[in-house]
N, C-alpha and C positions, 0 to 999 in steps of 0.2 A: 504493500500500500504506500510505502514511502515514495516509490517512483511515481505512482499515479498522482499523489498529492503534489509532487514537485512539478510534474509536467503540467497539471491543471493550473498550478500557480503561475507557471510561465505563460500559459495561454491567457490567464486573467490579466497579467501584466501587459501583454501585447494588446489586449482589448482596450486598455486605457489610453493607447496612443491616439493622436488626433485622427479623426475620420472626416475626410474632406470630399469624398466622391460618392455619388449615388449612381445607380445603373443608368439613369436618364442622362447623366453628364458624360458618360464614357465615350471616347472617340471610336469611330468606325474605321477599321483598317482595310475595308474593301475586299475582304477575302484573300489577302495576300498569303503566300506560303512562308512559314516560319519553321526553321530547322532547330529542333530542341534535342540536345544531347544529354544522356544520363549514363549511369553505370549499372543500374539494376542489381545492386548489391547492398541495399540499405533498407531492410524492412523496418517499419511498414511504410517508409517514404516512397521507395520504388524497389521492386524485386520481381522475380519470376515466380508466379504462383505454382507451388509444387503439384497441385492437382490438375490445373488446366494448361500449364506451360506458357501462360500469357503474362506479359508485363503489366503489373498493376501497382497501386499504392496511393498514398496521400498526395504525393506530388503530381502523379498522373491525373488524378481527379481534379486537383486545383488548377493545373495547367489547361486541362480540357475546358474547365469552366471559364478560365480567363480568355481562352481562345474564342469560346462561344460569345462572351460578352463584348469582346473587342472585334469580332468578326474577322478572324484569321484562321488559316488552315495549318494544323500542326503536322510536321513530319518528324517522327522520333528516330534518333540514331543512338548508337551505343559506343562508348569508348571507356578506357581505363581511367581511374582517378588521376594517376600521375600525368596523364596526357591532357586532361580536360581543360584546365585553366589556360594553358598555353594555346591549345587548339581554338578555344573561344576567343582568346586575345588576338590570334592570327586571322580571325574571321571565318574559320572553317564551319562554325555553327553560329546561329543567331542567339541562342539562349542555352545556358547550362544549368542543370538541376541535379543535385545529389547530396542534399543536406549540407551545403557549402557554408561554412562559417564566414561571416563578414569580418574581415581583418584588413587593417591599414596596408600591410605589405601587398596583399592581393589586389587592393584598389589601384596599385601602380600599374597593373596589367589589364584589369577588367573593370567595368562598371557593375555595381550591385543594385539590385532592386531594394526597396524598403524591406525590412524584416517581415517574413510571413510566419515565423515560428521561433520560439525561444526554448532552448533545451539546456540540460546540464549533464556533465560527464560522470560516469560511475565506473566501477571496476567489475568487469565480467570475468567470472572464474568458473571452474568445474563445480558441479553440484556437491561434491564431497570434500571441497577444500576447507581445511581447518587450521592450516599453518599461519594464516594471516587474515585480518578482518578489515583492514583499511590501508591507506597509502603508507603510513608510518611503519606499521608492522611488516608490510611487504618490503619496504626499503631495508629493513633490518634483516630480512631473509636473504643472506648473501648470495645464494645460488638461485634465487627466483628470477625468472625470465619474463620479459614483456614482449608481446607481439604487436607490431605497429606498421602502418604505411608511412614511408618517409614523407615529410612535408605537410603532414596533417596535424590538426589540433591535438588529437590523442598522442601523437608522437612528441610534440613539444611539451604537453602536459606531463608525460612520463619522464621526459628529460629534466624539466625545470621544477616541477611541482612534487614529483615522487622520488626521483633519483638525485644525482649529484650535479646536474647542469652540463654534463659531458655528452655531446651529441654522438660521440663514438663509443659510448659506454657499451661494453660487450654484453651487458644484460639485456640490451634491446635487440631483438631479432626482427629484421625487416622483411615485409611481404608486399607483393604487388597489389593485392586487393584486401578489403576488409574481410570478405568471406574467407580468404586464405588464412588470416590471423585467427579466425574462429575455429577453423578446421585444425590448425596447429594446437590451439588450446584444448580442443576435444581429444586430440591424439596424445596430449601430454608433452608436446614439444616446447610449449611455453606455459606459463602459469597464470598469466593475467592478460586481458586485453582491455584497454581503456576505450570507452565508447559513450556517446551521449545516450541518455536513457531510452530514446525512441528506438534506436536500432537494437540496443541491448535487450529491451523487453521483448522485441520481436523474436530474437534468437532464444531467449529463455522460454518463451511460450511454446516454441517449436521443438524444444529439446527433451521433453518428457523427464525433466528433473536432472538432466546431464549438466545444465548450466544454471548459474544464479548471479544476481547482482549483489554486491556487498559494499559496505561503507556509505558515507555520505557523499553528496555531490562535490566534485573536485573543481568545478568551474562552470560559469554560465556562458552560453554562446547563442548568438542570433543567426538564423539561417536566411540567406537571400538567393535569388536567382542571379546568374552572372550573364554579362553581355560584352561584346567588343566595346572598347572605349569609344564614347561618342554615339552609341547606338540610339536611333530614334524610337526604339521600342521601350526604353526605360520608363519614360513618363507615362505612356499608356498602361503598361503593366503595373506601375505603382498605383495608378488611378483604379485599376481593376482590383488590386489587393485591398485598397482602402474600401472599395465597395463590398467586397466579400466579407471583410470584417464588420462593416456597418450593418449588413442585412442578415448576419448570422450564418452565412454559408461556410465560413471557416470553422465555426463552432460545430456545425453538422459534420464536417470532415473529421474534426478531432474526435468526436464521439464515435464515428464509424470505424476509424482506424486504430485509435488508442484505447477505446473502451470496449467496443463490440466485437471487433475482428479478432479471430483466433487463428494463428498460423497453422496451416495444414488441415483445417477443419472445413 
C-alpha cells in the first residue's frame, strides 16, 4: 500500500498544477502524421501484453487521446532506451515516450512537454530477500550488486544516493534494457534494481511473489514526452495534457493502469 499511496500522492500533486486549456481551445493539427517512438519495456506505461502480444499501456492510451484531441495520426516505432534521446534530438522521430524523467542535462538535447506524471524510485528485489531492507543496509552489503541502464535516473541514483559516487563502481552491472536488469535480478545475477514505483509495481504484480519493492522512496521525478529542439508540437501537446488533467481523463488512466490493471490477467 505504500507504493499506491505514494503514486496517488504524486498524481494529486500534479492535479494542483495550473490548468489553462479546455478541449474547445485545442489546436487542430489537420490530420498530420506524427512518429512516436517508445521502448515497450516499462509496464504499465508501455509494454507488450503477455496475453495478446500487443503494445499497450498508460502512455499509449494518453498519446492516442492526445492525438484524437489534436487531430493527428500516430505512427508508433520502437527503439532502445540508450538510443532514444539522441534519435529524437536528431529528428528521426517526432515524439519520444518511455517514462522519461525531465532533467536539465537532457533539455540541452531535446525539448520536454509539461509533466504528465510524477513518480518516485524504490528498490526492486527478489521476493525472498532478507539481507537488506533499504539503501543504507544495501550499501553496507559489500558484495551486493545493482543492475542498471547507463545514463538513466536509476543509474545515477544508485551511484550518488546509494553507493559511493563512483560511476565505475564494480557493484553496478550495466544492461541495455530495463527488462534485462529485471531478468538478471530474477536469475540472481544482481541483487537490486532501482526503479520508479510505476514500473516496479508492474513487475511485482506479474511475478507471483518472485519480486517485491522495499524501503522508502529514494527520489521524486516528473515524466515528460520529448521532442526535437524547437518542435512545433510542444505547445499543442502541452495544451492537450492540460486539458486531460482538467477534465479528469488522466485520473481515469491512472485508475485503469495503476489500480485496476493486473499484469498477465
